[in-house]
All heavy atoms as an XYZ file, in Angstrom:
723
protein
N      19.267     14.934    -11.668
C      18.206     14.790    -10.729
C      18.664     15.181     -9.342
O      17.983     15.884     -8.638
C      17.664     13.370    -10.761
C      16.411     13.209     -9.949
S      15.517     11.660     -9.939
C      16.117     10.680    -11.225
N      19.788     14.732     -8.912
C      20.288     15.012     -7.578
C      20.612     16.477     -7.364
O      20.501     17.015     -6.295
C      21.491     14.147     -7.203
O      22.532     14.387     -8.089
N      21.033     17.186     -8.453
C      21.357     18.617     -8.303
C      20.093     19.407     -7.978
O      20.150     20.352     -7.242
C      22.015     19.165     -9.595
O      21.124     19.019    -10.681
N      18.944     18.990     -8.530
C      17.708     19.629     -8.215
C      17.341     19.492     -6.753
O      16.923     20.394     -6.094
C      16.600     19.026     -9.056
C      15.752     20.048     -9.778
C      14.675     19.446    -10.569
N      15.146     18.370    -11.450
C      14.494     17.303    -11.785
N      13.263     17.134    -11.366
N      14.990     16.391    -12.562
N      17.540     18.262     -6.248
C      17.193     18.002     -4.839
C      18.134     18.732     -3.883
O      17.728     19.190     -2.850
C      17.227     16.512     -4.535
C      15.999     15.804     -5.104
C      15.967     14.412     -4.611
N      17.125     13.629     -5.015
C      17.237     13.038     -6.162
N      16.291     13.105     -7.049
N      18.305     12.311     -6.456
N      19.410     18.864     -4.272
C      20.383     19.458     -3.338
C      20.225     20.964     -3.238
O      20.711     21.543     -2.292
C      21.804     19.087     -3.750
O      22.075     19.630     -5.036
N      19.550     21.576     -4.180
C      19.329     23.007     -4.118
C      18.308     23.439     -3.074
O      18.241     24.575     -2.670
C      18.862     23.554     -5.489
C      20.031     23.778     -6.422
C      19.547     24.470     -7.702
N      19.617     23.470     -8.752
C      18.752     23.388     -9.725
N      17.760     24.197     -9.822
N      18.921     22.454    -10.640
N      17.465     22.545     -2.653
C      16.438     22.844     -1.681
C      17.062     22.880     -0.285
O      17.418     21.827      0.239
C      15.309     21.794     -1.732
C      14.606     21.760     -3.065
C      13.635     20.606     -3.140
O      13.590     19.782     -2.271
N      12.871     20.568     -4.196
N      17.194     24.048      0.273
C      17.861     24.177      1.585
C      16.916     23.679      2.695
O      15.707     23.830      2.636
C      18.266     25.601      1.851
O      17.111     26.406      1.858
N      17.494     23.053      3.694
C      16.735     22.570      4.837
C      15.973     21.297      4.587
O      15.316     20.767      5.471
N      15.994     20.748      3.375
C      15.295     19.551      3.027
C      16.295     18.394      2.986
O      17.322     18.523      2.323
C      14.571     19.656      1.674
O      13.738     20.789      1.721
C      13.751     18.438      1.388
N      16.012     17.288      3.648
C      16.943     16.137      3.577
C      17.083     15.690      2.132
O      16.090     15.674      1.375
C      16.261     15.053      4.433
C      15.150     15.671      5.097
C      14.851     17.002      4.486
N      18.259     15.323      1.749
C      18.480     14.866      0.388
C      18.498     13.356      0.339
O      18.812     12.679      1.306
C      19.843     15.395     -0.171
O      20.885     14.909      0.674
C      19.868     16.902     -0.195
N      18.111     12.852     -0.823
C      18.150     11.405     -1.069
C      18.928     11.190     -2.326
O      18.753     11.888     -3.321
C      16.736     10.830     -1.130
C      16.800      9.301     -1.282
C      15.916     11.451     -2.206
C      15.433      8.639     -1.061
N      19.874     10.268     -2.268
C      20.751     10.029     -3.395
C      20.055      9.194     -4.469
O      19.131      8.437     -4.180
C      22.017      9.351     -2.945
C      22.768     10.205     -1.944
C      24.042      9.502     -1.536
C      24.694     10.353     -0.536
N      25.737     10.710     -0.162
N      20.546      9.359     -5.703
C      19.978      8.588     -6.805
C      20.012      7.102     -6.590
O      19.042      6.399     -6.913
C      20.673      8.953     -8.119
C      20.348     10.342     -8.600
O      19.383     10.936     -8.099
O      21.053     10.836     -9.476
N      21.089      6.601     -6.005
C      21.183      5.121     -5.779
C      20.145      4.687     -4.726
O      19.633      3.570     -4.761
C      22.580      4.720     -5.391
C      23.139      5.385     -4.158
O      22.715      6.509     -3.850
O      24.024      4.797     -3.536
N      19.829      5.577     -3.780
C      18.782      5.250     -2.831
C      17.408      5.171     -3.484
O      16.615      4.290     -3.181
C      18.735      6.283     -1.682
C      19.962      6.215     -0.773
C      20.000      7.405      0.174
O      19.872      8.535     -0.220
N      20.224      7.078      1.444
N      17.184      6.097     -4.397
C      15.897      6.064     -5.167
C      15.795      4.821     -5.956
O      14.751      4.131     -5.993
C      15.787      7.304     -6.069
C      15.643      8.571     -5.174
C      14.609      7.183     -7.013
C      15.684      9.869     -5.956
N      16.893      4.408     -6.617
C      16.924      3.216     -7.446
C      16.628      1.991     -6.591
O      15.844      1.104     -6.951
C      18.270      3.054     -8.186
C      18.385      4.150     -9.259
C      18.417      1.662     -8.762
C      19.780      4.308     -9.825
N      17.219      1.946     -5.381
C      16.995      0.836     -4.447
C      15.536      0.783     -4.006
O      14.894     -0.299     -3.965
C      17.911      0.950     -3.245
C      17.761     -0.178     -2.259
C      18.663     -0.022     -1.066
O      19.639      0.726     -1.148
O      18.355     -0.664     -0.059
N      14.975      1.939     -3.664
C      13.562      1.969     -3.238
C      12.619      1.576     -4.355
O      11.633      0.842     -4.115
C      13.242      3.393     -2.698
C      13.932      3.790     -1.414
C      13.701      5.277     -1.105
C      13.467      2.934     -0.254
N      12.857      2.054     -5.530
C      12.033      1.660     -6.678
C      12.117      0.142     -6.946
O      11.126     -0.513     -7.196
C      12.373      2.487     -7.950
C      11.710      1.902     -9.194
C      12.016      3.947     -7.778
N      13.310     -0.390     -6.771
C      13.500     -1.825     -6.932
C      12.689     -2.611     -5.887
O      12.092     -3.623     -6.201
C      14.990     -2.147     -6.840
O      15.192     -3.531     -6.883
N      12.663     -2.094     -4.653
C      11.870     -2.752     -3.626
C      10.387     -2.675     -3.927
O       9.677     -3.642     -3.709
C      12.166     -2.088     -2.243
C      13.510     -2.446     -1.708
C      13.776     -1.765     -0.379
C      15.175     -2.109      0.121
N      15.436     -1.475      1.423
N       9.933     -1.543     -4.433
C       8.512     -1.424     -4.825
C       8.185     -2.381     -5.953
O       7.132     -2.994     -5.928
C       8.232      0.007     -5.277
C       8.160      1.067     -4.189
C       7.977      2.461     -4.780
C       7.032      0.757     -3.182
N       9.120     -2.586     -6.897
C       8.884     -3.542     -7.971
C       8.600     -4.952     -7.450
O       7.789     -5.684     -7.963
C      10.100     -3.637     -8.900
C      10.200     -2.564     -9.919
C      11.330     -2.853    -10.904
N      11.363     -1.859    -11.905
C      12.331     -0.970    -12.018
N      13.363     -0.954    -11.221
N      12.284     -0.069    -12.986
N       9.263     -5.291     -6.347
C       9.106     -6.632     -5.772
C       7.813     -6.751     -4.958
O       7.289     -7.840     -4.788
C      10.290     -6.966     -4.852
C      11.629     -7.043     -5.613
C      12.815     -7.059     -4.662
O      12.669     -7.224     -3.464
N      14.002     -6.817     -5.167
N       7.276     -5.616     -4.477
C       6.110     -5.637     -3.619
C       4.782     -5.603     -4.383
O       3.780     -6.126     -3.911
C       6.138     -4.485     -2.656
C       7.247     -4.542     -1.600
C       7.279     -3.246     -0.806
C       6.985     -5.696     -0.637
N       4.777     -4.958     -5.542
C       3.527     -4.740     -6.261
C       3.322     -5.909     -7.269
O       4.118     -6.043     -8.212
C       3.554     -3.383     -6.980
C       2.295     -3.171     -7.789
C       3.778     -2.259     -5.971
N       2.286     -6.696     -7.025
C       2.088     -7.876     -7.887
C       2.014     -7.584     -9.371
O       2.533     -8.349    -10.187
C       0.743     -8.446     -7.414
C       0.596     -7.930     -6.028
C       1.270     -6.571     -6.011
N       1.379     -6.491     -9.757
C       1.215     -6.158    -11.183
C       2.565     -5.942    -11.857
O       2.714     -6.192    -13.055
C       0.381     -4.907    -11.354
C      -1.098     -5.094    -11.034
C      -1.426     -5.067     -9.548
O      -0.504     -4.687     -8.748
O      -2.519     -5.396     -9.192
N       3.538     -5.502    -11.109
C       4.902     -5.283    -11.666
C       5.738     -6.527    -11.502
O       6.439     -6.963    -12.433
C       5.552     -4.055    -10.989
C       4.754     -2.811    -11.223
C       6.987     -3.897    -11.515
C       5.172     -1.635    -10.421
N       5.660     -7.091    -10.315
C       6.471     -8.307     -9.972
C       6.207     -9.449    -10.970
O       7.150    -10.159    -11.371
C       6.192     -8.700     -8.547
C       7.012     -9.876     -8.090
C       6.599    -10.364     -6.711
N       5.227    -10.785     -6.722
C       4.330    -10.465     -5.785
N       4.692     -9.745     -4.749
N       3.113    -10.898     -5.874
N       4.971     -9.577    -11.354
C       4.559    -10.713    -12.223
C       4.802    -10.529    -13.676
O       4.568    -11.437    -14.470
C       3.100    -11.070    -11.939
C       2.877    -11.503    -10.522
O       3.822    -11.889     -9.818
O       1.699    -11.468    -10.066
N       5.265     -9.352    -14.071
C       5.521     -9.116    -15.503
C       6.774     -9.855    -15.935
O       7.713    -10.043    -15.171
C       5.755     -7.609    -15.752
C       4.458     -6.835    -15.679
C       4.707     -5.412    -16.120
N       3.437     -4.658    -15.939
C       3.381     -3.380    -15.858
N       4.446     -2.635    -15.913
N       2.207     -2.786    -15.712
N       6.784    -10.220    -17.196
C       7.938    -10.962    -17.717
C       9.153    -10.035    -17.928
O      10.242    -10.435    -17.852
C       7.554    -11.660    -19.017
C       6.515    -12.699    -18.833
C       6.287    -13.483    -20.108
N       5.144    -14.346    -19.997
C       5.165    -15.581    -19.517
N       6.297    -16.068    -19.074
N       4.058    -16.322    -19.516
N       8.853     -8.805    -18.215
C       9.936     -7.836    -18.538
C      10.348     -7.063    -17.306
O       9.522     -6.648    -16.500
C       9.428     -6.858    -19.626
O      10.405     -5.818    -19.791
N      11.654     -6.877    -17.157
C      12.188     -6.079    -16.022
C      12.247     -4.620    -16.420
O      12.632     -3.792    -15.599
C      13.577     -6.560    -15.637
C      13.520     -7.910    -14.941
O      12.493     -8.261    -14.366
O      14.539     -8.621    -14.983
N      11.881     -4.269    -17.636
C      12.020     -2.931    -18.158
C      10.742     -2.109    -17.820
O       9.855     -1.964    -18.623
C      12.243     -2.897    -19.648
C      13.475     -3.637    -20.078
C      14.724     -2.918    -19.622
C      15.948     -3.612    -20.134
N      17.175     -3.098    -19.643
N      10.664     -1.650    -16.588
C       9.552     -0.798    -16.146
C      10.164      0.492    -15.588
O      10.996      0.428    -14.711
C       8.687     -1.509    -15.075
C       7.534     -0.611    -14.621
C       8.172     -2.868    -15.600
N       9.685      1.613    -16.090
C      10.252      2.903    -15.655
C       9.867      3.145    -14.200
O       8.901      2.629    -13.659
C       9.728      4.037    -16.512
O       8.360      4.236    -16.276
N      10.693      3.983    -13.543
C      10.425      4.376    -12.142
C       9.079      5.052    -12.057
O       8.345      4.836    -11.092
C      11.564      5.280    -11.640
N       8.778      5.865    -13.031
C       7.467      6.540    -13.055
C       6.318      5.549    -13.068
O       5.354      5.667    -12.316
C       7.375      7.452    -14.283
O       6.114      7.975    -14.398
N       6.420      4.542    -13.902
C       5.400      3.493    -13.973
C       5.307      2.718    -12.683
O       4.224      2.367    -12.208
C       5.678      2.560    -15.160
C       4.623      1.555    -15.437
C       3.387      2.205    -15.943
C       2.360      1.153    -16.358
N       1.074      1.730    -16.646
N       6.447      2.444    -12.054
C       6.464      1.735    -10.793
C       5.713      2.543     -9.731
O       4.877      2.022     -8.960
C       7.915      1.439    -10.300
C       7.923      0.926     -8.858
C       8.593      0.466    -11.226
N       5.942      3.837     -9.684
C       5.262      4.699     -8.717
C       3.762      4.747     -9.009
O       2.941      4.727     -8.080
C       5.890      6.094     -8.714
C       7.300      6.170     -8.163
C       7.890      7.563     -8.338
C       7.359      5.712     -6.731
N       3.374      4.866    -10.297
C       1.964      4.888    -10.662
C       1.277      3.603    -10.238
O       0.189      3.617     -9.664
C       1.812      5.110    -12.155
C       2.154      6.498    -12.615
C       2.148      6.604    -14.136
O       2.216      5.585    -14.872
N       2.086      7.809    -14.619
N       1.920      2.474    -10.525
C       1.332      1.184    -10.209
C       1.268      1.008     -8.691
O       0.312      0.408     -8.175
C       2.151      0.035    -10.811
C       2.078     -0.045    -12.305
C       0.747     -0.571    -12.824
O       0.036     -1.262    -12.086
O       0.422     -0.256    -13.990
N       2.263      1.501     -7.964
C       2.264      1.381     -6.510
C       1.092      2.174     -5.926
O       0.385      1.703     -5.069
C       3.600      1.889     -5.935
O       4.668      1.090     -6.451
C       3.623      1.794     -4.428
N       0.903      3.410     -6.421
C      -0.226      4.226     -5.959
C      -1.544      3.527     -6.245
O      -2.419      3.489     -5.372
C      -0.191      5.580     -6.616
S       1.165      6.653     -6.014
N      -1.702      2.963     -7.412
C      -2.909      2.267     -7.772
C      -3.108      1.054     -6.854
O      -4.225      0.791     -6.409
C      -2.833      1.832     -9.228
O      -3.936      1.085     -9.589
N      -2.061      0.329     -6.585
C      -2.116     -0.855     -5.763
C      -2.548     -0.474     -4.372
O      -3.389     -1.125     -3.731
C      -0.766     -1.558     -5.754
C      -0.701     -2.816     -4.957
C      -1.472     -3.938     -5.256
C       0.169     -2.932     -3.854
C      -1.410     -5.078     -4.525
C       0.266     -4.071     -3.139
C      -0.530     -5.172     -3.441
O      -0.460     -6.304     -2.698
N      -1.997      0.602     -3.813
C      -2.337      1.039     -2.445
C      -3.822      1.512     -2.412
O      -4.550      1.194     -1.474
C      -1.400      2.186     -1.992
C       0.017      1.590     -1.785
C      -1.894      2.856     -0.745
C       1.097      2.618     -1.527
N      -4.253      2.223     -3.435
C      -5.681      2.637     -3.480
C      -6.570      1.400     -3.471
O      -7.616      1.373     -2.771
C      -5.951      3.507     -4.733
C      -5.578      4.944     -4.574
C      -6.111      5.806     -5.692
N      -5.573      5.449     -6.984
C      -4.434      5.938     -7.487
N      -3.720      6.790     -6.782
N      -4.016      5.557     -8.667
N      -6.217      0.383     -4.266
C      -7.014     -0.849     -4.286
C      -7.005     -1.555     -2.954
O      -8.061     -2.050     -2.519
C      -6.487     -1.806     -5.385
C      -6.828     -1.350     -6.757
O      -7.768     -0.611     -6.968
N      -6.026     -1.753     -7.729
N      -5.877     -1.578     -2.276
C      -5.827     -2.172     -0.937
C      -6.725     -1.419      0.035
O      -7.425     -2.046      0.849
C      -4.380     -2.178     -0.425
C      -3.440     -3.167     -1.075
C      -2.020     -2.992     -0.508
C      -3.900     -4.594     -0.907
N      -6.716     -0.092     -0.046
C      -7.616      0.704      0.811
C      -9.073      0.376      0.539
O      -9.878      0.226      1.486
C      -7.382      2.205      0.621
C      -6.212      2.740      1.387
N      -6.244      2.987      2.716
C      -4.992      3.092      0.973
C      -5.091      3.432      3.128
N      -4.291      3.517      2.053
N      -9.416      0.233     -0.721
C     -10.807     -0.139     -1.067
C     -11.179     -1.516     -0.501
O     -12.288     -1.717      0.006
C     -11.011     -0.093     -2.600
C     -11.284      1.276     -3.124
C     -11.806      1.233     -4.574
N     -10.786      0.826     -5.503
C      -9.991      1.672     -6.158
N     -10.080      2.977     -5.935
N      -9.096      1.239     -7.004
N     -10.246     -2.459     -0.620
C     -10.503     -3.780     -0.111
C     -10.665     -3.757      1.428
O     -11.564     -4.430      1.967
C      -9.355     -4.746     -0.452
C      -9.343     -5.165     -1.914
C      -8.256     -6.182     -2.186
O      -8.066     -7.101     -1.357
O      -7.609     -6.050     -3.237
N      -9.839     -3.009      2.115
C      -9.976     -2.895      3.570
C     -11.336     -2.268      3.910
O     -12.014     -2.761      4.842
C      -8.808     -2.051      4.146
C      -9.070     -1.674      5.596
C      -7.500     -2.817      4.060
N     -11.704     -1.213      3.229
C     -13.010     -0.602      3.502
C     -14.140     -1.586      3.262
O     -15.087     -1.637      4.055
C     -13.186      0.669      2.637
C     -12.276      1.798      3.038
O     -11.742      1.751      4.159
O     -12.105      2.732      2.215
N     -14.069     -2.329      2.175
C     -15.095     -3.289      1.850
C     -15.170     -4.384      2.915
O     -16.255     -4.746      3.372
C     -14.825     -3.899      0.476
C     -15.889     -4.916      0.081
O     -17.064     -4.590      0.148
O     -15.484     -6.085     -0.260
N     -14.036     -4.902      3.287
C     -14.015     -5.944      4.329
C     -14.521     -5.424      5.682
O     -15.233     -6.112      6.384
C     -12.611     -6.529      4.474
C     -12.138     -7.392      3.294
C     -10.677     -7.741      3.453
C     -12.986     -8.614      3.155
N     -14.163     -4.195      6.013
C     -14.663     -3.600      7.244
C     -16.188     -3.465      7.222
O     -16.872     -3.749      8.207
C     -14.024     -2.227      7.474
O     -12.651     -2.363      7.708
N     -16.701     -3.044      6.083
C     -18.155     -2.918      5.933
C     -18.800     -4.299      6.055
O     -19.839     -4.444      6.743
C     -18.491     -2.276      4.580
C     -19.962     -2.164      4.317
C     -20.685     -1.222      5.290
O     -20.044     -0.284      5.837
O     -21.883     -1.448      5.544
N     -18.252     -5.287      5.429
C     -18.819     -6.660      5.515
C     -18.781     -7.175      6.943
O     -19.711     -7.801      7.396
C     -18.103     -7.583      4.552
C     -18.398     -7.246      3.083
C     -17.551     -7.918      2.106
N     -17.613     -9.370      2.212
C     -16.812    -10.196      1.528
N     -15.900     -9.697      0.707
N     -16.894    -11.491      1.655
N     -17.678     -6.899      7.649
C     -17.595     -7.303      9.047
C     -18.626     -6.592      9.923
O     -19.238     -7.192     10.782
C     -16.184     -7.049      9.627
C     -15.117     -8.056      9.201
C     -13.726     -7.574      9.695
C     -15.397     -9.458      9.774
N     -18.818     -5.305      9.624
C     -19.864     -4.555     10.388
C     -21.238     -5.136     10.149
O     -22.033     -5.242     11.046
C     -19.817     -3.072      9.970
O     -18.632     -2.486     10.383
N     -21.527     -5.477      8.854
C     -22.828     -6.088      8.559
C     -22.968     -7.431      9.229
O     -24.033     -7.777      9.758
C     -22.967     -6.248      7.037
C     -23.112     -4.929      6.315
C     -23.062     -5.055      4.816
O     -22.805     -6.165      4.280
N     -23.247     -3.957      4.099
N     -21.899     -8.200      9.264
C     -21.945     -9.501      9.931
C     -22.178     -9.327     11.424
O     -22.946    -10.062     12.048
C     -20.645    -10.281      9.683
C     -20.521    -11.657     10.294
C     -21.637    -12.600      9.804
C     -19.160    -12.247     10.015
N     -21.507     -8.359     12.002
C     -21.659     -8.094     13.423
C     -23.097     -7.738     13.769
O     -23.600     -8.102     14.834
C     -20.718     -6.967     13.851
C     -20.629     -6.606     15.328
C     -20.203     -7.827     16.146
C     -19.662     -5.476     15.538
N     -23.757     -7.047     12.872
C     -25.153     -6.663     13.129
C     -26.094     -7.845     13.116
O     -27.214     -7.767     13.644
C     -25.595     -5.615     12.100
N     -25.661     -8.961     12.554
C     -26.568    -10.131     12.430
C     -26.354    -11.182     13.510
O     -27.080    -12.153     13.557
C     -26.373    -10.838     11.055
O     -25.064    -11.374     11.015
C     -26.642     -9.842      9.932
N     -25.332    -10.980     14.417
C     -25.097    -11.996     15.406
C     -25.289    -11.408     16.819
O     -25.327    -10.188     16.988
C     -23.676    -12.600     15.276
C     -22.590    -11.568     15.449
C     -23.522    -13.339     13.970
C     -21.180    -12.113     15.435
N     -25.344    -12.276     17.772
C     -25.524    -11.871     19.181
C     -24.324    -11.028     19.614
O     -23.153    -11.451     19.481
C     -25.635    -13.114     20.057
C     -25.792    -12.783     21.505
O     -26.226    -11.667     21.869
O     -25.443    -13.666     22.363
N     -24.570     -9.841     20.111
C     -23.534     -8.876     20.458
C     -22.608     -9.395     21.576
O     -21.479     -8.961     21.709
C     -24.173     -7.559     20.878
N     -23.098    -10.307     22.395
C     -22.282    -10.846     23.511
C     -21.542    -12.163     23.171
O     -20.870    -12.712     24.028
C     -23.178    -11.036     24.731
C     -23.773     -9.758     25.246
O     -23.097     -8.705     25.143
O     -24.927     -9.805     25.711
N     -21.692    -12.623     21.967
C     -21.067    -13.889     21.602
C     -19.539    -13.740     21.386
O     -19.041    -12.624     21.117
C     -21.687    -14.415     20.293
O     -21.290    -13.631     19.212
N     -18.812    -14.841     21.489
C     -17.362    -14.778     21.237
C     -17.049    -14.340     19.796
O     -16.082    -13.645     19.546
C     -16.889    -16.208     21.455
C     -17.968    -16.877     22.245
C     -19.234    -16.153     21.956
N     -17.916    -14.721     18.848
C     -17.733    -14.337     17.455
C     -17.817    -12.808     17.326
O     -17.040    -12.202     16.587
C     -18.750    -15.013     16.549
C     -18.622    -16.499     16.422
C     -19.327    -17.267     17.579
O     -20.000    -16.638     18.434
O     -19.182    -18.479     17.620
N     -18.785    -12.226     18.036
C     -18.910    -10.764     17.957
C     -17.693    -10.047     18.530
O     -17.221     -9.045     17.976
C     -20.163    -10.320     18.751
N     -17.103    -10.604     19.560
C     -15.891    -10.018     20.153
C     -14.747    -10.110     19.150
O     -13.966     -9.133     19.016
C     -15.522    -10.769     21.440
N     -14.649    -11.211     18.431
C     -13.583    -11.339     17.399
C     -13.788    -10.299     16.296
O     -12.849     -9.641     15.866
C     -13.546    -12.790     16.855
C     -13.101    -13.758     17.943
C     -12.666    -12.861     15.619
C     -13.318    -15.229     17.544
N     -15.022    -10.187     15.853
C     -15.293     -9.261     14.756
C     -15.012     -7.806     15.203
O     -14.423     -7.031     14.447
C     -16.752     -9.405     14.270
C     -16.924    -10.760     13.566
C     -17.144     -8.277     13.326
C     -18.335    -11.113     13.242
N     -15.405     -7.473     16.432
C     -15.132     -6.101     16.932
C     -13.616     -5.860     17.007
O     -13.179     -4.777     16.668
C     -15.751     -5.916     18.295
C     -17.215     -5.507     18.277
C     -17.715     -5.012     19.642
N     -17.641     -6.043     20.678
C     -18.554     -7.001     20.844
N     -19.642     -7.044     20.080
N     -18.443     -7.883     21.808
N     -12.885     -6.837     17.425
C     -11.411     -6.684     17.475
C     -10.809     -6.494     16.066
O      -9.885     -5.748     15.908
C     -10.744     -7.823     18.192
O     -10.752     -9.003     17.436
N     -11.321     -7.174     15.111
C     -10.877     -7.014     13.709
C     -11.197     -5.631     13.152
O     -10.388     -5.020     12.448
C     -11.496     -8.089     12.811
C     -11.012     -9.507     13.048
C     -11.865    -10.478     12.248
C      -9.537     -9.641     12.691
N     -12.381     -5.125     13.474
C     -12.779     -3.841     12.978
C     -11.958     -2.704     13.576
O     -11.619     -1.722     12.918
C     -14.299     -3.604     13.231
C     -15.120     -4.571     12.374
C     -14.701     -2.180     12.931
C     -16.591     -4.561     12.670
N     -11.584     -2.846     14.844
C     -10.888     -1.751     15.548
C      -9.388     -1.789     15.300
O      -8.673     -0.889     15.748
C     -11.172     -1.776     17.059
O     -10.772     -3.035     17.567
C     -12.642     -1.562     17.313
N      -8.892     -2.752     14.604
C      -7.454     -2.848     14.382
C      -7.019     -1.844     13.333
O      -7.660     -1.446     12.493
C      -7.015     -4.218     13.900
C      -7.035     -5.208     15.025
C      -6.562     -6.576     14.615
O      -6.282     -6.862     13.432
N      -6.469     -7.468     15.567
């Protein structure tokens, strides 16, 4: 694997042990992988699950932003609550 990466000129290389370490960190961050009883999950599966997890997080953020926008439309625009909601939406 590393020989393939080292052939690409001008591209920073990453060592196999660095990839293993990064995949291990992803295993700890993604609940679907972290909560499994078996530690035998391929790097490919870890990356697939990580991508899926990130897509789900994006959907949740979009949904919550939409819900906050709807809530903002129902309250007085000058209220302290409206200011809090606006600050959450713009973050």
